N, C-alpha and C positions, 0 to 999 in steps of 0.2 A: 935315545932311550932313557938315559940317565935323567934328562930334563923332565921327561914324563913322570918318572918315579919321584923326583923332588916335588914336582907340581902336585902330584897325588898326595904325598905326605903332608905338604903344607895345607892342602884343601881339607884333609881329614883332621889335622890338628886345629885348624880354624873353626871347623864346624863343631868340634868337641868343645872348644873354648867358649863358643858363643851359644851353645845349646841351652835352651831354657828348660827348667824342671818341668816335668809333665803336669804338675799341679799348680801352675801359675800362668798368668798372662804375660806377654812380652811388655816391656816398658814402652810407652808411646815415644815415637821418634820426634814428635812435635805436638804442640797444643794450639788450640784456636788462639788467634792473635799474633802468632809468629809468622814470619815470611815463609818459612819452610812448610808450614801447615797447608797453605794454599797450593804449594807445589806438590806435596804429598797427596792431597785430594785430587789434583789434576791427574797425577800418575794413576791413581786408583780408577778414575773415570776412563782413561785411555785403556788401561788394562782390561776393564770390563767390556769396553767397546770391541776389543780384539779377542774376546773369548767366544769361541764358536760352538762349544759343547755346553749343553744345559747342565750336565754334571759339574763341569769345570766352573761354570758361572755360579752355581749354588755353593760350591766350595769357596770360591773367591768372596762371595757375599758373606759367608760365615767368617772368613778371615777378616773382612772389613768390619763386621759386627764386633769381633773380638778386639780390634783396634779401638773402636768407639768405646767399648766397655773399659778398656785400659785407660783411655783418655778421661772417661768419666771418673774413674777412681782417682786419678791424679788431680783432676780439677776439683773434686770434692775435698781432697786433702788441702787444697789451696783456698777453700771457701769461695770458689767461683761458681755459685749455684746456678746462675743463668746459663753459663756455658755448659755446666754439668747437665742441666735439663735438656739443652739442645742436642748434645752428643748422645744422651740416653735415648732421645726420640729417634735419632739416626740409627742407633743400635737396634731399636725395635723395628724400624723400617727395613734394615738389612736382614734381620732374622726372619721377618715376615716374607720378604721377597725370596729368600733362600727356601723357606718352607713351601711357598707357592710353586717354585720351579721344581722342587723335589717331588711334589705330588705327581708331576707329569713324567718323571723319569721311569725308565724300564725297572722292573722289580729289583734286580741285583744292584743297580746303581742307586736306586732309592734307598735300599737297605743299607748300603755302604755309607751314604751321606747321613742317614738318620743315626747310624751307629756313632759317627763322629759327633753329631749334635748331642747325643746322649752322654758320650764320654766327657763332653765339655760342660754339660748341664750343672754338675756339682760345683765346678770352678765358677761358672757364671752366677750361680745362686749365692755363693759366698761373697763375690764381688758386688752383686746387686744389693745384698743386705748391707754391706759395708757402705756403699754409696748412698743408699736410701736413708740410712740412719744419720748421715752427715748433712743432708740437704734440708732446707725448710719444708714445712708441710705443704705449702702451695705447690712447690716444684715436684714434690713426691706425688701429689695427687695427679698432676699433669702426666707424669711418667706412667703411673698406674693406669690411667685412662688410655694412654697410647698402647700400653702392653695389652690391656684387655680387649681393645678394639682390633688389634692387629691379628690375633689368632696365632701369633708366633709361639713356637714350642719352647718356651723358657719358663723356668721356675722363678716365681716372684716372692721375695720375702714379704711375709704378712706382718706388718708392723702394728696391726690393730691389737690393742691391749686385751680385748675380749676374746680373741681367737689367735693365740700364739702359734707359731710354726710357719711352715711354708705353704704357699698355694701354687698349684700348677696352672699356668695359663695356657690353654690349648685352643684348638679350633672351635671348641664349644663356646668360646667367648662371643663369637658372632651371634649366637642365639641368646646371649646375656647370661650364660651359666658358667660360673667359676667352679671348677672341679678341684676339691682339696687333694693335695698330693697323697698318693697311695690308694686313691679310690678309682 
């Protein structure tokens, strides 16, 4: 009984010590080019393969998207624009797949997943803006094209000097219409 109490206390202290602030992304555990990156990616793939609930899969894809976004931030800080562009496109792909899966969920589950996406949107927008400002224009255009064609529900920093502010990229993109945030 005492061992269980000690284990519980250690578990609680560890989770408190490693808890991330609600307004930030976790630091990436590895980056493209490292040996552990391939292992991390393989573990993600296996984890997705053994996910049998659509809701759980959508949530895992959101987690993976956040990992790619954190990697993009780190890579952009290191001026690795090619890798940044690659992981940003993977971020878009995961967000798009999560949204696609979410559309088919029962109403309560769909609302729960969308609430999580909305809560993360502000964090994502800040990181996207930070990343997009650091990478070359060519890479930025490729990422914007991927975001617009994906229909992923993410806010994209609008770096166009004529129209400052943020744009919301939504399912309307499939028809070629970008809806400004707040409209």
